[in-house]
C-alpha positions as CSV (number, residue, x, y, z in Angstrom):
1,X,33.0,37.9,-63.7
2,X,31.6,36.7,-67.1
3,X,31.5,33.0,-68.0
4,X,33.8,32.0,-70.8
5,X,32.2,31.3,-74.1
6,X,32.5,27.6,-75.1
7,X,33.6,27.3,-78.7
8,X,33.7,24.0,-80.6
9,X,36.0,23.9,-83.6
10,X,35.0,21.1,-86.0
11,X,37.6,19.9,-88.5
12,X,37.9,16.9,-90.8
13,X,41.3,15.8,-89.5
14,X,44.4,17.0,-87.8
15,X,47.0,16.5,-90.5
16,X,49.4,19.3,-91.5
17,X,47.2,21.0,-94.1
18,X,46.4,24.6,-94.3
19,X,43.1,24.6,-92.4
20,X,44.6,22.4,-89.6
21,X,47.6,24.7,-89.2
22,X,45.3,27.8,-89.1
23,X,43.3,26.1,-86.4
24,X,46.3,25.4,-84.3
25,X,47.5,29.0,-84.8
26,X,44.0,30.3,-83.8
27,X,43.9,28.2,-80.7
28,X,47.4,29.3,-79.7
29,X,46.3,33.0,-79.9
30,X,42.9,32.7,-78.4
31,X,42.1,34.6,-75.3
32,X,41.6,31.8,-72.9
33,X,40.2,34.2,-70.3
34,X,37.2,34.8,-72.6
35,X,37.0,31.5,-74.6
36,X,37.0,27.8,-73.7
37,X,37.9,26.1,-77.0
38,X,37.3,22.4,-77.8
39,X,38.1,20.6,-81.0
40,X,36.2,17.8,-82.7
41,X,38.4,16.0,-85.3
42,X,36.0,13.9,-87.4
43,X,38.9,11.6,-88.7
44,X,40.6,11.1,-85.3
45,X,44.0,12.2,-84.1
46,X,46.7,13.4,-86.5
47,X,50.0,15.2,-86.7
48,X,48.7,18.3,-84.8
49,X,47.0,16.4,-82.0
50,X,50.0,16.9,-79.6
51,X,50.4,20.5,-80.5
52,X,46.7,21.2,-79.6
53,X,46.9,19.1,-76.5
54,X,50.0,20.9,-75.3
55,X,47.7,24.0,-75.1
56,X,45.6,22.3,-72.6
57,X,42.8,21.6,-75.1
58,X,41.9,17.9,-74.9
59,X,40.5,16.1,-77.9
60,X,38.2,13.6,-76.1
61,X,35.8,13.3,-79.1
62,X,38.4,12.6,-81.8
63,X,37.7,9.2,-83.2
64,X,39.3,7.2,-86.0
65,X,37.1,6.3,-88.9
66,X,35.9,7.2,-92.3
67,X,34.1,10.4,-91.4
68,X,30.7,8.8,-91.6
69,X,28.2,10.3,-89.2
70,X,30.0,13.6,-89.0
71,X,26.9,15.7,-88.3
72,X,25.8,13.3,-85.6
73,X,29.2,13.4,-83.8
74,X,29.3,17.2,-83.9
75,X,25.7,17.4,-82.5
76,X,26.6,15.0,-79.7
77,X,29.8,16.9,-78.9
78,X,27.9,20.2,-78.7
79,X,25.3,18.7,-76.3
80,X,27.8,17.1,-74.1
81,X,30.0,20.2,-73.8
82,X,27.1,22.6,-73.7
83,X,28.8,24.6,-76.5
84,X,27.8,28.2,-77.1
85,X,29.1,28.3,-80.7
86,X,30.4,25.8,-83.2
């Protein structure tokens, strides 16, 4: 049995814009037997947070704020989760 690939999806926020809706759709259709998705929302929770959490994908690294330090937060999340691809 192969290990599932850990994927980190980094997005600015979780409002109801086009990129956010596409991310939610992608997560709903992802093969969870092959992939273990995580989401880093740089601006914290938003309208789509519950939809993503309902898929069993927690958002432990979503923080409220201005988006400052985006690169550092993404790097920290990659290290903590031992991400294969971001």
